[in-house]
C-alpha positions as CSV (number, residue, x, y, z in Angstrom):
1,X,94.4,115.7,110.7
2,X,97.6,117.7,110.9
3,X,97.7,120.7,113.2
4,X,96.9,123.0,110.3
5,X,94.1,120.7,109.0
6,X,90.8,121.5,110.7
7,X,87.1,122.3,110.2
8,X,85.9,125.9,111.1
9,X,82.4,127.2,111.3
10,X,80.8,130.6,111.1
11,X,77.2,131.7,111.1
12,X,75.1,134.7,109.8
13,X,71.6,135.8,110.5
14,X,69.2,137.6,108.1
15,X,67.8,141.1,108.3
16,X,64.6,139.6,109.7
17,X,66.3,138.0,112.7
18,X,64.9,139.7,115.9
19,X,68.4,141.0,117.0
20,X,69.0,142.3,113.5
21,X,65.6,144.0,113.4
22,X,66.8,145.9,116.5
23,X,70.2,146.7,115.0
24,X,68.7,148.2,111.9
25,X,66.2,150.3,113.8
26,X,69.0,151.7,116.1
27,X,71.2,152.5,113.1
28,X,68.3,154.0,111.1
29,X,67.7,156.4,114.0
30,X,71.4,157.2,114.4
31,X,71.4,158.1,110.6
32,X,68.5,160.4,111.1
33,X,70.3,162.3,113.8
34,X,73.6,162.5,111.9
35,X,71.7,163.7,108.7
36,X,70.7,166.8,110.7
37,X,73.7,167.2,113.0
38,X,77.0,165.4,112.2
39,X,78.1,166.1,115.8
40,X,75.2,164.2,117.3
41,X,75.9,162.0,120.3
42,X,73.7,158.9,120.1
43,X,73.5,155.7,122.1
44,X,70.3,154.1,121.0
45,X,69.1,150.6,122.0
46,X,66.1,148.8,120.6
47,X,64.1,145.8,121.9
48,X,61.5,144.0,119.9
49,X,59.1,141.2,120.8
50,X,55.5,140.2,119.9
51,X,54.2,143.2,117.9
52,X,56.2,145.6,120.2
53,X,59.2,147.8,119.7
54,X,60.9,149.7,122.6
55,X,63.4,152.4,121.8
56,X,65.7,153.5,124.7
57,X,68.9,155.4,125.1
58,X,70.7,158.7,125.3
59,X,71.0,161.5,122.7
60,X,72.6,164.9,122.6
61,X,72.0,166.6,119.3
62,X,71.0,169.9,117.6
63,X,68.7,167.7,115.4
64,X,65.0,168.1,116.0
65,X,63.5,164.7,115.8
66,X,60.2,164.2,117.7
67,X,58.9,161.1,119.3
68,X,56.5,160.6,116.4
69,X,59.4,160.7,113.9
70,X,61.4,158.1,115.9
71,X,58.3,155.9,115.9
72,X,57.9,156.4,112.1
73,X,61.5,155.4,111.5
74,X,61.1,152.2,113.5
75,X,57.9,151.3,111.6
76,X,59.5,152.0,108.2
77,X,62.5,149.9,109.0
78,X,60.3,147.0,110.0
79,X,58.2,147.5,106.8
80,X,61.4,147.5,104.6
81,X,62.5,144.2,106.2
82,X,59.2,142.6,105.2
83,X,57.2,142.2,108.4
84,X,53.7,143.0,107.2
85,X,51.7,140.1,108.7
86,X,50.1,139.2,112.1
87,X,52.5,138.6,114.9
88,X,54.9,141.4,114.0
89,X,53.3,143.9,111.6
90,X,54.9,147.3,110.9
91,X,51.4,149.0,110.7
92,X,50.0,147.8,114.0
93,X,53.2,147.8,116.1
94,X,53.1,149.2,119.6
95,X,56.2,151.5,119.7
96,X,57.4,152.9,123.0
97,X,60.0,155.7,122.9
98,X,62.1,156.0,126.1
99,X,64.9,158.2,124.9
100,X,66.6,160.8,127.1
101,X,69.5,163.2,127.2
102,X,73.1,162.1,127.3
103,X,74.8,162.2,130.7
104,X,76.9,165.5,131.1
105,X,79.6,163.4,132.8
106,X,80.1,161.5,129.5
107,X,80.0,164.7,127.5
108,X,82.6,166.3,129.8
109,X,85.1,163.5,128.9
110,X,84.4,163.5,125.2
111,X,84.0,167.1,124.2
112,X,86.9,169.6,123.9
113,X,87.3,173.1,122.8
114,X,90.0,171.8,120.4
115,X,88.3,169.1,118.3
116,X,91.6,167.2,118.1
117,X,91.6,166.9,121.9
118,X,88.3,165.1,122.0
119,X,88.5,162.1,124.2
120,X,87.2,158.6,123.6
121,X,83.6,158.1,124.4
122,X,84.4,155.0,126.6
123,X,87.2,152.8,127.7
124,X,87.7,149.4,126.0
125,X,89.7,147.4,123.5
126,X,88.8,146.9,119.9
127,X,90.1,144.3,117.4
128,X,90.5,144.4,113.6
129,X,91.4,141.5,111.5
130,X,92.2,140.6,107.8
131,X,93.4,137.5,106.0
132,X,94.2,136.5,102.5
133,X,91.6,133.7,102.3
134,X,89.1,135.7,100.1
135,X,89.2,138.7,97.8
136,X,87.5,140.6,100.6
137,X,90.5,139.8,102.8
138,X,88.0,138.1,105.2
139,X,87.7,134.6,106.6
140,X,85.9,132.4,104.0
141,X,83.2,130.9,106.3
142,X,81.7,134.2,107.3
143,X,81.8,135.6,103.8
144,X,79.9,132.6,102.5
145,X,77.4,132.6,105.4
146,X,76.6,136.3,104.7
147,X,76.3,135.8,101.0
148,X,73.9,132.9,101.3
149,X,71.5,135.0,103.3
150,X,71.8,138.1,101.2
151,X,70.9,136.1,98.1
152,X,68.1,134.4,99.9
153,X,66.7,137.8,100.9
154,X,66.9,139.0,97.4
155,X,65.1,135.9,96.1
156,X,62.4,136.4,98.8
157,X,61.8,140.1,97.9
158,X,61.8,139.5,94.2
159,X,59.2,136.7,94.5
160,X,61.6,134.0,93.3
161,X,61.3,132.3,96.7
162,X,57.7,133.0,97.5
163,X,56.4,131.8,100.8
164,X,59.7,132.4,102.6
165,X,59.6,135.0,105.4
166,X,62.2,137.4,106.7
167,X,63.8,135.5,109.6
168,X,66.6,133.2,108.6
169,X,70.0,131.8,109.7
170,X,72.9,130.3,107.8
171,X,76.0,128.3,109.0
172,X,79.0,127.3,107.0
173,X,81.6,124.8,108.0
174,X,84.8,124.8,105.8
175,X,87.6,122.3,105.6
176,X,91.1,123.8,106.0
177,X,94.3,122.1,104.9
178,X,97.7,123.6,105.8
179,X,95.7,126.5,107.3
180,X,93.9,127.4,104.0
181,X,90.3,126.8,103.2
182,X,89.9,124.1,100.5
183,X,86.2,123.1,100.5
184,X,82.8,123.6,102.0
185,X,82.0,120.7,104.4
186,X,78.5,121.5,105.8
187,X,75.9,124.2,105.2
188,X,72.9,124.8,107.4
189,X,70.1,127.1,106.4
190,X,67.0,127.7,108.5
191,X,64.3,129.9,106.9
192,X,61.1,131.2,108.3
193,X,58.2,130.3,106.0
194,X,54.4,130.3,105.4
195,X,52.4,127.6,107.1
196,X,51.4,126.3,103.7
197,X,54.9,125.3,102.7
198,X,56.1,121.8,103.3
199,X,59.7,120.9,104.1
200,X,60.2,119.9,100.4
201,X,58.7,123.3,99.3
202,X,61.2,125.1,101.5
203,X,64.1,123.1,100.2
204,X,63.0,123.8,96.6
205,X,63.3,127.5,97.3
206,X,66.5,127.5,99.3
207,X,68.7,125.0,97.4
208,X,68.8,126.9,94.1
209,X,70.0,130.0,95.9
210,X,72.6,127.9,97.9
211,X,73.9,126.2,94.8
212,X,74.3,129.5,93.0
213,X,76.3,131.0,95.8
214,X,78.6,128.0,96.2
215,X,79.1,127.7,92.5
216,X,80.0,131.4,92.0
217,X,81.9,131.8,95.3
218,X,83.6,128.5,95.9
219,X,83.4,126.5,92.6
220,X,81.5,123.6,94.0
221,X,78.9,122.2,96.3
222,X,78.8,121.3,100.0
223,X,79.3,117.7,101.2
224,X,76.4,118.1,103.6
225,X,73.4,120.5,103.3
226,X,70.7,120.8,106.1
227,X,67.6,123.0,105.4
228,X,65.3,123.7,108.3
229,X,66.6,120.7,110.3
230,X,63.7,120.8,112.7
231,X,61.3,120.4,109.8
232,X,59.2,123.5,110.5
233,X,59.8,127.2,111.0
234,X,56.4,128.9,110.8
235,X,56.5,131.0,113.9
236,X,59.6,133.3,113.5
237,X,61.0,136.7,113.9
238,X,60.1,138.8,117.0
239,X,56.8,136.9,117.4
240,X,59.0,133.9,118.3
241,X,62.1,135.4,119.9
242,X,62.8,138.7,121.6
243,X,65.5,140.8,119.9
244,X,68.0,143.3,121.3
245,X,70.5,145.6,119.8
246,X,74.1,144.4,119.8
247,X,73.7,140.7,120.4
248,X,75.2,139.5,117.2
249,X,78.8,140.9,117.6
250,X,80.5,137.8,116.1
251,X,78.1,137.8,113.1
252,X,78.9,141.5,112.7
253,X,82.7,141.0,112.6
254,X,84.8,137.9,111.7
255,X,82.6,134.9,112.4
256,X,84.7,133.8,115.4
257,X,87.9,133.7,113.4
258,X,89.4,136.6,115.3
259,X,89.3,138.1,118.8
260,X,86.6,140.5,119.8
261,X,86.7,143.3,122.4
262,X,83.1,142.8,123.4
263,X,81.6,146.1,122.3
264,X,78.6,146.2,119.9
265,X,78.3,148.7,117.1
266,X,74.7,149.6,116.1
267,X,73.0,152.7,117.5
268,X,76.4,154.3,118.5
269,X,77.7,157.5,117.0
270,X,81.4,157.4,115.9
271,X,82.8,159.1,119.0
272,X,82.1,155.8,120.7
273,X,85.3,153.9,120.0
274,X,83.5,150.5,120.3
275,X,82.4,151.4,116.8
276,X,85.0,153.7,115.3
277,X,88.0,152.0,116.9
278,X,86.9,148.7,115.5
279,X,86.5,150.2,112.1
280,X,89.9,151.8,112.3
281,X,91.5,148.5,113.4
282,X,89.9,146.6,110.4
283,X,91.1,149.4,108.1
284,X,94.6,149.0,109.3
285,X,94.6,145.2,109.3
286,X,93.2,145.1,105.8
287,X,95.8,147.4,104.5
288,X,98.6,145.5,106.1
289,X,97.5,142.3,104.4
290,X,96.9,144.1,101.1
291,X,100.4,145.5,101.3
292,X,101.8,141.9,101.4
293,X,103.2,142.4,104.8
294,X,101.2,139.5,106.2
295,X,98.7,136.7,105.2
296,X,96.9,137.3,108.5
297,X,96.9,140.4,110.6
298,X,95.2,141.0,114.0
299,X,95.3,144.5,115.5
300,X,94.1,145.6,118.9
301,X,93.6,149.3,119.8
302,X,92.7,150.2,123.4
303,X,91.3,153.5,124.9
304,X,90.6,155.2,128.2
305,X,87.4,157.3,128.4
306,X,88.1,161.0,127.9
307,X,91.6,160.4,126.6
308,X,92.3,161.1,122.9
309,X,95.3,158.9,122.2
310,X,95.0,155.1,122.5
311,X,96.7,153.5,125.5
312,X,98.0,150.7,123.3
313,X,98.3,149.5,119.8
314,X,99.1,145.8,119.4
315,X,99.8,144.1,116.0
316,X,100.1,140.3,115.4
317,X,101.0,139.0,111.9
318,X,101.5,135.7,110.2
319,X,103.0,134.9,106.8
320,X,103.5,137.5,104.0
321,X,106.9,139.3,103.9
322,X,107.6,138.3,107.5
323,X,107.9,141.9,108.6
324,X,108.2,142.0,112.4
325,X,105.0,143.1,114.2
326,X,106.9,145.7,116.1
327,X,107.9,147.5,112.9
328,X,104.4,147.5,111.6
329,X,103.0,148.8,114.9
330,X,105.6,151.6,114.9
331,X,104.7,152.5,111.3
332,X,101.0,152.8,112.3
333,X,101.7,154.9,115.4
334,X,104.0,157.2,113.5
335,X,101.8,157.7,110.5
336,X,98.1,157.2,111.4
337,X,96.1,159.4,113.7
338,X,94.2,157.0,116.0
339,X,92.5,159.6,118.2
340,X,88.7,159.4,117.9
341,X,88.6,162.7,115.9
342,X,91.4,161.5,113.7
343,X,89.5,158.3,112.9
344,X,86.3,160.1,112.3
345,X,87.9,162.6,109.9
346,X,90.0,160.1,108.1
347,X,87.1,157.7,107.5
348,X,84.5,160.5,107.2
349,X,82.3,158.7,109.8
350,X,80.1,161.7,110.9
351,X,77.6,160.8,108.1
352,X,74.4,158.8,107.9
353,X,76.0,155.7,106.5
354,X,75.2,153.2,109.2
355,X,71.9,151.4,108.5
356,X,73.4,149.3,105.7
357,X,76.1,148.1,108.1
358,X,73.5,146.5,110.4
359,X,73.0,143.4,108.3
360,X,75.3,140.9,106.7
361,X,78.5,142.1,108.5
362,X,80.3,145.4,109.0
363,X,83.4,144.1,107.2
364,X,84.3,142.7,103.8
365,X,81.9,145.0,102.1
366,X,82.8,147.0,99.0
367,X,80.5,149.9,99.9
368,X,78.1,151.8,97.7
369,X,78.2,155.0,95.7
370,X,77.4,156.9,98.8
371,X,80.8,156.1,100.2
372,X,79.6,153.7,102.9
373,X,82.1,151.2,104.4
374,X,85.1,153.6,104.1
375,X,87.1,151.4,106.5
376,X,87.3,148.9,103.6
377,X,89.4,151.2,101.5
378,X,93.0,150.2,100.5
379,X,94.5,153.7,100.9
380,X,97.3,153.0,103.3
381,X,99.1,150.3,101.3
382,X,101.8,152.5,99.9
383,X,102.5,154.3,103.2
384,X,102.8,151.0,105.0
385,X,105.2,149.6,102.4
386,X,107.4,152.7,102.6
387,X,107.2,152.9,106.4
388,X,108.4,149.3,107.1
């Protein structure tokens, strides 16, 4: 194979995966606080295991949400996912609530009399990425991996794939030639299922969904398809594996095709730049690619806790109009407010929009009528073209 000819793999996990159960609960609780108080400060972690959910973290908010309400949100989230059977049952869950007040030392660095002077909620670096491989301006393997599981969940909930249960994983390997995706090489799908289903029964439910996705999204089939390669996946979800908030950061972003700063998203209010900074970096990178300034764009933004302005903005581009990275970086710094408050206001992030982000990726999503996924807007294209 030539240097630009290679195989690349990304994976996704379903809404019933133990880590994703936790992400959804954390973001559902975050949304509940933001719905009452847009200035809520929330850092909420969730753990789930055999019929148990533990909520822990820090909150400072004018919202009045009692322990019983937090427990009810956790139960309803689990019920929505589809866990209504022994082993992990929304109705009989043991829910522990260990939530306390945010440290005043953190508040001291973030809050300011002038909202524009609000500092970052933590130090760290965040990356955003976009490429011209798909209409979503995302890497093709992660787009397909997410789509397979979204459609499988829809088939399960509609009854078209009866006997399949909420926990599932997908993995897509694509063949690239001259740096561009040309075909799907291998697909792996593992789906939790009723004990009464045989391996052939599971394949009969999964393969039609997989074929539809590949036909509609990539005009073809995969060379190799593996469904439940171990032959049995009856014990699944939190009954099988312990879940934690924030453990699927590569699934949440670019499927390994781009760098990651290490910070998770779910359960964090937008003053925490782990989340809002990563959203801002994706917004910028997507608009750079959409403007034709690059075929691939990677942007890093870094912050110091309590300091409003980023300590650095790094831009790396390939292809497109061959505009130098330095010129794009300068255009961004001169025209886009990258303080935490600037990001929150520009993307309207102080709203209860986060639970939908907790499954099937935070990026490459068109959003809903409620204005979710605002970092996917292409509203900086004209400015970037003029500025460079």
